[in-house]
N, C-alpha and C positions, 0 to 999 in steps of 0.2 A: 336219125340222121347219121349218114356215115361220111367220115373224113378219109380220103385216100391220098397217100403219098408214099415216097420211098425215102423221106427224109425226116422221120421222127425221131431224131436225136438232136444232139448240139450242132445245129444248123440254122441258117436263117430262116427257113421254112419252117422247121420244128419248133424254133424259138416263138416266132410270131403266132403262127396257128395254136401252137400249145396254149398260149395265153388266151386266145379266143374260146378254145374248147373248154378250158378250165372255167372260164366265166360264164358259159353257156350251161356246164354242169352245175355249177354253183346257183345260178340263177334258177335253174329248175328244182334244185333241191330245197330252195328257201321260199318258194312261191307256189302255196297251196293251188290246186287246179291246173297247174302247169305239168304236164307229163310229157318230158322230153327224153327219148332214149338215144343217147349219144355213143357211137361206136367209132372206133379207129382202126383202119386197115393199113398195115405196114405192108408195102410190096417191094420185096427186095430179092435180088438175084443171091445164090447160093455163096457166090464170091464177094459180095458186098453186104453180108449180114453184119448187124451193128446193133449194140445197144448200149446206152449211158443213162446217166440220172434223169435225163428229160425223158427217155423211153420209158423208164421205170414210174416215174411220176405221172406220166399220160395213162399208163396201164392202171394205175391206182384211181385216177380221176373219173374214168369213162365207164359206162356200163360193160362194154365189152371191148377188148384189144385182139384183134386179129392179126397174125403174122402170116403172109402168104409169101412162101420162099420157092422161087422158080428156077427153072434151068433153061429160060428163054422161051417155054412153051406158053405163047399167048393165050390160045384158046382154053387150056385148063385154068389158067388165072381168072379168064372171063367167066367160066363157070362157077368157080369158087365163089367169085363175088356176087355174081347174080343170085346164088343160093342164099345170100345174106338178106335178101329182100328188103332192100332199104326204100324208103319212101322219098328220101333226098339224098343226094351225093355230092359232095364238096370236093373238089379236086384241089390238092394244096399246091400242086405244080403239075405242068405239062412237059416242058422241054428242057428240064434239068436231067431228066433220065431219059434215054431213048425207049425204054420199055414203056414208061409211063406215058410217054408220047403216043405210043401206038395203042396202049391201054385205053386212052382218053377218048377214043373214038367209038366204044362200046357204049350200050344203054344199060345201065345199072339200076336205074330209078326213073319214076315219071318226072321229076325235077332233078335235073343235074346242073351245077353251077361251077365255075372256076373262081378260086379266091384271086386277089388282085394282082397276084404274080409276083415275079421276083425281077429286079432289072436286068439281069442276064439271061432270062429265058423267055418271059411273055412280052 
């Protein structure tokens, strides 16, 4: 499962989904027979690069933490995410970042879902 957002830091999206991701990781680790690989993808522009204690905590919780820094090149970011070969992609947000809005039209997994959203974006 891949979780995509540009807000994996002390932000409402990061705080809310960070708890969900931690819960899934904990569930998978404590239930035999449940093999769930959880990966987080942080998509950020070079000018908005950000890391805080939530980012560090998520990085320690999940199987893989990918940081994709871009200069506005949508095609190269699409290619990088596709190479991760996710079975499921969860978009943490669509419209809080214009780049993520354009990224969300891509097909990165057979099953793609949007989290319930944010009151100012979805």
